[in-house]
N, C-alpha and C positions, 0 to 999 in steps of 0.2 A: 741914241736916247743913250739917256744915262743907263744906271741900273738902278739906280735908286728907284728913279720914275718912274720905270718898270715895271715892277713893287709896288707902287702905290696904286698903277696901273692895275694889275693881277688884283691889289684887294680888293680895288672901287668892283670893278666888275662883281670877285665873287660876293661881296657886301650886299650888291645890287640887285643880286643873283639870290637873296635870301626866300623870298618867297613864294618864287618859283621852284625852288630844289629843295626845299626842306630843313635850310640849317637851322639851327636854335632858336626857337623861338613862332615857327611856322606851325601854320596846320597839319593839321597826319596827314592825308590825304590828294595828291594831285594831280589830275589827268592832262595828259598831256599829248598831244596831236601829233605822230612820227610822219616822215616824209624816209623816203629810201635815199639812197648817194646818189640816183639822177632826177629826187626830185618829186615822185610818184609819190600818190598819198597813200601811207602806212595802216598798219595798224595805231589805237591810239595807243596812250601807256597807261597803268593806275599806278604811282607811284606813291610807297606809305612806309616812310624811315619809321614811323614810330613801331608798325607793325614789323618793320625789316622785311617786305614784300613790295617784289613788283609785277602785275599783270599785263601781259602783251595781249593787248584783242580779249576774247574772251576763253582760252583755252589755256593758253600759255604762263602756270605760273612760276616765279624766280623767290630763292630766299637772297638774302642780302649779306650778303657771306665778309666785304670788303666796305668801313665807308670814313673819307677824307675827304678834309676842306674840298680837293678837287675830282676827285673820283667814286661815282659806285661800279662795284662788283656786284657782282652778281651767279647764283647758279639752278639753272631748269632742276625745278622738282615735283612736275606736274605737264604731260603733254595728251590734248585730246584727249582729258578724258579717263587717261593709264598713268602708271610709273612705267618708260623705259626702260627695257631689260637689257640696252645693250646701246652705250654714250650716252652724250647728254651736254648740255647747252652752256654758256657761258657768256655773261652780257654784263659789256663794259662803259660809264657814261659819264661825259666828261659835266662835274656842275655847272660850272660858268656858259657851255657854249651850245651845249642839249648832243654834242654829236656822242653817239655812240656810237658800238662796236660788237656782234652778236657772232663766235663760233662755234659748228653745232660738227658731232660726229655718230653717227644715228645708223640706224640696219633700215634701209629700203627694198620691197619687193622690185626686185629684177624684171619680172612677167609678172600681166597681168593674174592669175590667177596664185599671186605671192609663195609658190612653190620654193622659191630658190631668192632668198634674200642676200644684199648686200652691204658690207661697210660704206658709209661715204663720209665726206669731208669739207662742209659751205664755210664761208663769210659771208658775212653782211654787213654793213654799213650807213648809215643815215643819221638825222635830227632828230629831235622833240622840242615841242617847247610850248 
């Protein structure tokens, strides 16, 4: 396939995705249903490009810090009703395909009474449509 044809196809995919991914002229907020990498149902994602926010489910909010024709980048601002003292999460989404990647570093309880905490890093990926 020629590079010119490839560019035309990518352009078409981006243009067709405009209603879903909030390119100029699209509605302000979209609710997308997400799945994990294995295909299991995950939380929904509320995407509002005009407000530059994402909401994962009912508790995790993100501020969009980067927005291009191809990707959205967002940083967590709230988790479970309170800001985290240690760590944070970053969210990156491909606007054409709906694929997302999340990376978190945060403090967790090592034992049930939470007297001992550890810092952990985790990654997640999947797709939202």
